[in-house]
C-alpha positions in Angstrom: -125.6 32.0 -180.7 -125.5 29.0 -180.4 -121.1 29.7 -180.0 -121.7 32.4 -176.7 -124.3 30.0 -175.3 -121.2 27.2 -174.9 -118.8 29.7 -173.5 -120.9 30.2 -171.0 -121.6 26.6 -170.6 -118.2 26.6 -170.2 -117.6 29.0 -167.6 -120.4 27.5 -166.3 -118.8 24.2 -165.7 -115.3 25.9 -164.3 -117.1 28.0 -161.5 -119.5 24.4 -160.5 -116.1 22.6 -160.4 -113.8 25.0 -158.4 -117.1 25.2 -156.3 -116.9 21.9 -155.7 -113.3 21.6 -155.0 -113.3 24.9 -152.8 -115.8 22.5 -150.7 -114.5 18.8 -151.1 -110.9 21.0 -149.3 -113.5 22.6 -146.7 -114.8 18.9 -145.4 -111.7 17.7 -146.2 -110.0 20.7 -143.5 -113.5 20.1 -141.0 -112.4 15.8 -140.9 -108.9 16.8 -140.5 -109.5 19.1 -137.5 -111.5 16.9 -136.0 -109.4 13.9 -135.9 -106.3 15.8 -135.3 -109.3 16.9 -131.8 -110.0 13.5 -130.8 -105.8 12.7 -131.3 -105.6 15.6 -129.1 -108.4 14.3 -126.7 -106.8 10.4 -126.0 -104.0 11.7 -125.6 -105.2 14.5 -123.5 -107.2 11.5 -121.9 -104.5 8.7 -121.6 -101.3 11.1 -120.6 -104.5 12.7 -117.3 -105.1 8.6 -116.9 -101.6 7.9 -116.1 -100.8 11.3 -114.0 -104.1 9.9 -112.2 -102.8 6.4 -111.9 -99.1 7.5 -111.1 -100.4 10.3 -108.1 -102.6 6.6 -107.0 -99.9 4.4 -106.6 -97.5 5.9 -105.2 -100.1 6.8 -102.1 -100.1 3.8 -99.8 -102.5 1.0 -99.8 -104.6 1.3 -97.0 -104.0 4.9 -95.2 -106.4 3.7 -92.1 -105.0 0.6 -91.5 -102.6 -0.1 -88.2 -102.1 -4.6 -89.5 -97.9 -5.1 -90.1 -96.7 -7.6 -91.9 -93.3 -8.9 -92.2 -92.0 -9.1 -95.2 -88.5 -10.7 -96.2 -85.5 -8.4 -98.5 -83.4 -11.2 -100.2 -80.1 -10.8 -100.3 -79.4 -8.8 -103.9 -82.6 -7.6 -104.1 -82.6 -5.2 -107.4 -85.0 -2.5 -107.1 -87.3 -4.3 -109.5 -88.0 -7.6 -107.4 -87.8 -5.6 -104.1 -91.2 -3.5 -106.1 -92.6 -7.3 -106.7 -92.3 -8.8 -102.7 -93.6 -5.7 -101.6 -96.7 -5.8 -104.2 -97.4 -9.6 -103.7 -97.2 -9.2 -99.8 -100.6 -6.0 -100.2 -97.4 -3.0 -98.8 -97.7 -1.0 -102.2 -99.9 -0.8 -105.6 -97.8 -1.1 -108.3 -94.1 -3.0 -108.2 -93.5 -0.9 -111.7 -94.3 2.3 -110.2 -91.9 1.6 -107.3 -89.4 0.5 -109.3 -89.1 4.1 -111.3 -89.6 5.7 -108.4 -86.7 4.2 -107.1 -84.6 5.1 -110.4 -85.6 8.7 -110.7 -85.4 10.1 -107.1 -81.5 7.8 -107.0 -82.5 5.6 -104.5 -79.7 3.4 -103.4 -78.4 1.0 -100.3 -81.2 -1.5 -99.8 -80.5 -4.2 -97.7 -81.7 -7.4 -96.9 -83.6 -8.7 -93.7 -87.1 -9.0 -92.1 -89.5 -5.9 -92.2 -92.4 -4.8 -90.4 -94.8 -2.6 -92.9 -97.3 -1.7 -93.3 -100.0 -1.1 -95.9 -100.6 3.1 -94.0 -96.6 3.6 -95.3 -96.1 5.9 -98.2 -93.3 4.8 -100.4 -91.1 7.4 -98.7 -91.7 5.8 -95.1 -90.9 1.7 -96.6 -87.5 3.8 -98.7 -86.2 4.5 -95.4 -87.0 1.6 -93.7 -85.4 -0.6 -95.9 -82.4 1.4 -96.2 -81.9 1.0 -92.3 -81.4 -3.0 -92.3 -81.0 -2.9 -88.4 -82.8 -6.5 -88.8 -79.3 -7.5 -89.8 -78.1 -8.1 -86.5 -81.1 -9.6 -85.9 -79.7 -12.7 -87.7 -81.4 -16.2 -85.9 -78.9 -17.9 -89.1 -76.1 -17.0 -90.8 -73.7 -18.4 -92.6 -70.8 -18.1 -95.6 -70.6 -19.9 -98.4 -66.6 -19.4 -99.9 -65.9 -18.5 -104.4 -64.9 -22.3 -106.2 -67.5 -24.6 -103.7 -68.8 -28.2 -104.5 -72.7 -28.9 -104.2 -71.3 -31.5 -101.4 -68.9 -29.0 -100.0 -72.2 -26.6 -100.3 -73.5 -29.4 -98.3 -72.4 -29.1 -96.2 -71.7 -25.9 -95.2 -75.6 -25.6 -94.4 -75.2 -29.3 -92.1 -72.8 -27.4 -90.2 -75.2 -24.7 -88.8 -78.9 -26.2 -89.5 -80.3 -29.6 -88.1 -80.0 -31.0 -91.6 -77.7 -34.2 -92.0 -75.5 -34.1 -95.2 -76.5 -36.3 -97.0 -80.0 -35.4 -96.7 -79.6 -32.2 -97.8 -77.4 -33.8 -101.2 -80.2 -36.2 -101.8 -83.0 -33.3 -101.5 -81.1 -30.5 -104.3 -80.9 -33.8 -107.0 -84.4 -34.7 -106.6 -86.0 -34.6 -110.0 -89.1 -34.1 -108.7 -87.3 -31.1 -106.4 -85.4 -29.2 -109.5 -88.8 -28.8 -111.4 -90.4 -27.4 -109.3 -87.6 -24.6 -108.8 -88.2 -24.3 -112.4 -91.1 -23.1 -112.0 -90.2 -20.3 -109.5 -86.6 -20.0 -111.8 -87.9 -20.1 -115.4 -85.4 -17.9 -116.7 -82.2 -19.6 -114.6 -83.1 -22.8 -113.9 -83.8 -24.7 -117.8 -84.9 -28.3 -118.6 -81.0 -28.8 -118.9 -80.4 -29.6 -115.5 -82.0 -32.9 -115.9 -80.1 -34.3 -118.4 -78.6 -37.6 -118.2 -75.0 -36.8 -118.0 -75.3 -34.1 -115.9 -73.7 -35.3 -111.8 -75.8 -32.3 -110.0 -78.2 -30.4 -111.6 -77.5 -26.9 -108.9 -74.0 -27.7 -109.6 -73.2 -24.0 -110.2 -76.3 -22.2 -109.2 -75.6 -20.9 -105.9 -73.8 -18.2 -105.4 -70.7 -17.6 -103.0 -71.5 -15.3 -100.8 -72.7 -14.6 -96.9 -76.3 -15.6 -96.0 -78.6 -14.7 -92.6 -81.6 -16.1 -92.5 -84.2 -14.3 -89.3 -86.3 -17.4 -89.0 -85.5 -19.8 -86.1 -85.0 -23.0 -88.0 -86.0 -21.9 -91.9 -86.5 -24.6 -94.4 -84.0 -26.1 -96.5 -86.1 -24.9 -99.5 -85.8 -21.1 -98.0 -81.6 -21.2 -97.0 -82.1 -22.9 -101.4 -84.5 -20.1 -102.7 -81.8 -17.2 -101.2 -79.1 -18.4 -102.8 -80.9 -19.0 -106.0 -82.1 -15.4 -106.0 -78.9 -14.5 -105.3 -77.1 -16.0 -108.5 -80.1 -14.6 -110.1 -79.9 -11.1 -109.5 -76.0 -11.0 -109.6 -76.5 -12.9 -113.3 -79.3 -9.5 -114.2 -76.1 -7.5 -114.5 -74.8 -9.8 -117.4 -77.5 -9.9 -119.4 -77.2 -7.8 -122.0 -74.2 -9.3 -122.4 -74.5 -12.2 -122.3 -77.5 -12.1 -125.3 -74.9 -10.1 -127.5 -72.8 -12.7 -127.1 -74.9 -15.4 -127.8 -74.6 -16.9 -124.2 -77.0 -19.1 -122.3 -76.7 -19.1 -118.0 -75.5 -22.9 -118.4 -72.9 -21.5 -120.9 -71.4 -19.1 -118.4 -71.8 -20.6 -115.4 -70.4 -23.6 -116.7 -66.9 -21.8 -118.2 -66.9 -20.2 -114.9 -66.5 -23.0 -112.5 -63.9 -23.7 -114.9 -62.1 -20.7 -114.7 -62.1 -20.2 -111.1 -61.3 -23.7 -109.8 -57.8 -23.0 -112.1 -56.9 -19.4 -111.4 -55.2 -18.7 -108.6 -54.5 -14.8 -106.8 -51.9 -14.2 -109.5 -53.5 -15.9 -112.8 -55.9 -13.3 -114.8 -58.8 -14.5 -115.3 -60.0 -12.9 -118.3 -56.5 -14.4 -120.0 -57.8 -18.0 -118.5 -60.9 -17.4 -120.7 -59.2 -16.5 -123.9 -57.3 -19.6 -123.4 -60.5 -22.1 -123.1 -62.6 -19.9 -125.7 -59.7 -19.9 -128.0 -59.0 -23.9 -127.3 -62.8 -24.7 -128.6 -62.7 -22.9 -131.7 -59.9 -24.3 -133.5 -60.7 -27.9 -131.5 -58.3 -29.1 -128.7 -59.8 -30.7 -125.4 -60.1 -27.6 -122.8 -57.6 -30.8 -120.7 -58.2 -29.1 -117.5 -57.2 -30.5 -114.1 -60.2 -29.6 -111.9 -62.9 -31.7 -114.2 -61.4 -34.6 -114.0 -61.3 -34.2 -110.0 -64.7 -33.9 -110.2 -65.5 -36.8 -113.1 -63.2 -38.9 -109.9 -64.7 -37.4 -107.3 -61.8 -36.9 -105.4 -60.2 -33.9 -104.6 -55.9 -34.5 -105.1 -52.9 -32.4 -105.2 -52.0 -33.8 -108.2 -53.5 -35.3 -111.3 -51.7 -38.3 -112.7 -51.7 -39.1 -116.5 -54.5 -42.1 -115.9 -56.3 -40.5 -113.3 -56.6 -38.5 -117.3 -58.0 -41.7 -118.4 -61.1 -41.4 -116.3 -64.4 -42.1 -118.5 -67.0 -39.4 -117.9 -68.4 -36.6 -119.2 -67.0 -34.3 -117.4 -63.5 -34.8 -118.2 -62.1 -32.7 -121.1 -58.5 -34.7 -121.3 -60.8 -37.1 -123.2 -64.3 -34.5 -123.9 -63.7 -31.6 -126.4 -65.4 -28.5 -125.4 -67.7 -27.3 -122.5 -68.2 -30.0 -119.6 -72.0 -31.5 -119.3 -73.0 -29.0 -116.4 -70.1 -26.4 -114.4 -68.0 -28.3 -111.6 -68.1 -25.6 -108.9 -69.3 -22.5 -108.2 -67.8 -19.6 -109.4 -67.9 -15.4 -107.5 -68.4 -12.7 -109.7 -64.7 -12.7 -110.7 -64.8 -15.4 -112.9 -68.2 -15.3 -113.9 -67.8 -11.7 -115.3 -64.5 -13.1 -117.1 -66.2 -16.0 -118.7 -68.3 -13.5 -120.9 -65.3 -11.4 -121.0 -62.8 -12.9 -122.2 -60.1 -11.0 -123.7 -58.8 -11.1 -126.8 -55.4 -13.0 -126.9 -53.8 -15.7 -128.9 -53.2 -18.1 -126.0 -54.1 -21.0 -126.4 -51.7 -22.8 -123.3 -50.6 -21.6 -119.2 -49.0 -23.3 -116.0 -48.4 -21.3 -112.8 -44.7 -21.8 -110.8 -43.8 -24.2 -108.7 -42.3 -22.2 -106.4 -43.1 -18.6 -106.9 -47.5 -19.1 -108.6 -46.8 -16.8 -110.8 -48.7 -17.5 -113.9 -47.1 -17.8 -117.7 -49.3 -18.1 -121.2 -47.7 -19.4 -123.8 -49.2 -19.9 -127.9 -47.4 -22.7 -128.4 -46.8 -26.4 -127.4 -43.4 -26.0 -127.4 -42.9 -22.7 -125.4 -45.9 -24.0 -123.4 -42.8 -27.4 -122.7 -40.4 -25.4 -122.6 -41.8 -23.1 -120.2 -43.4 -26.2 -118.0 -39.4 -27.8 -118.3 -38.1 -24.4 -116.6 -40.7 -24.3 -113.9 -42.0 -27.2 -112.8 -40.2 -30.2 -114.1 -36.4 -29.2 -113.1 -38.5 -27.5 -110.5 -39.4 -31.4 -109.3 -35.5 -32.1 -110.4 -33.7 -30.3 -107.9 
């Protein structure tokens, strides 16, 4: 009797355990279903909110507005920077939505200039206006900065086309207070490096060589400089990933590019010259590039003498190893790209033949001296 009772109690216990587990499983399933439903509702809510936000952002800021605003689009502006300008001026609701709308619709060919735009315009109307570019014909001021010019030469060009004096321009461009104000505007482009004591001109190398158009009657010097810095920023933005991958700073890139720009001739391969400079740095050789000597002297000469190479200056790469403290000129995009992507070579030397201008590259000093004797020294003795 006691044995049968024990068996019955055991069965009851097993049944109760199964029943409890079944109830627990049902409870867990309910919890999972509730959580899943909540997650679905949250995702749906986010998606709906995002959709409504996008739809709203694509609509005019103020459909009934008759207000017209003058909006300046600088040369070389990207879709992102154009969006920032339009949002800041109250022409669109979101620069981010504008940027992706332009990308998704493969919209290109935006023209620099000053436009009359209204908050009542749709994004498509704004894009159409920005692609017409008719305002370029109405420029009040237009000048070209050739590649490879130094800051004093750029100041001379600006002075020629404006009422500013060359000395006045250089004084402002070298003013630490003005440089700090620009650093606040362009923190990614301009760093504290520019104010180090060895640097001759803080903005040397940072004013991109290009043709600039202005639509104001008399643009301020600040407007001129800002437009050039915006252009530099837009060019460097193309190579940002490559510079980061190679651990190159903007300052190093522009400095190397300026050396390449000054040394390269029409017949020179900038990527090979770039490789020679990097190879020399790698093995601890001085760069020994003549343009840095001339920059140290503050002169423009046809030929550098041995005495010239003894000038005491942090820019003299005959005396100081590695890159100079800052760029020695304002390089074009071709030289910038070569500074970032040097060709893989074993070359340590190069020279240009005196008669033909053809550039010869060599791996050893012995080979270099033979080429020098053949294409330069003996030519001088003819």
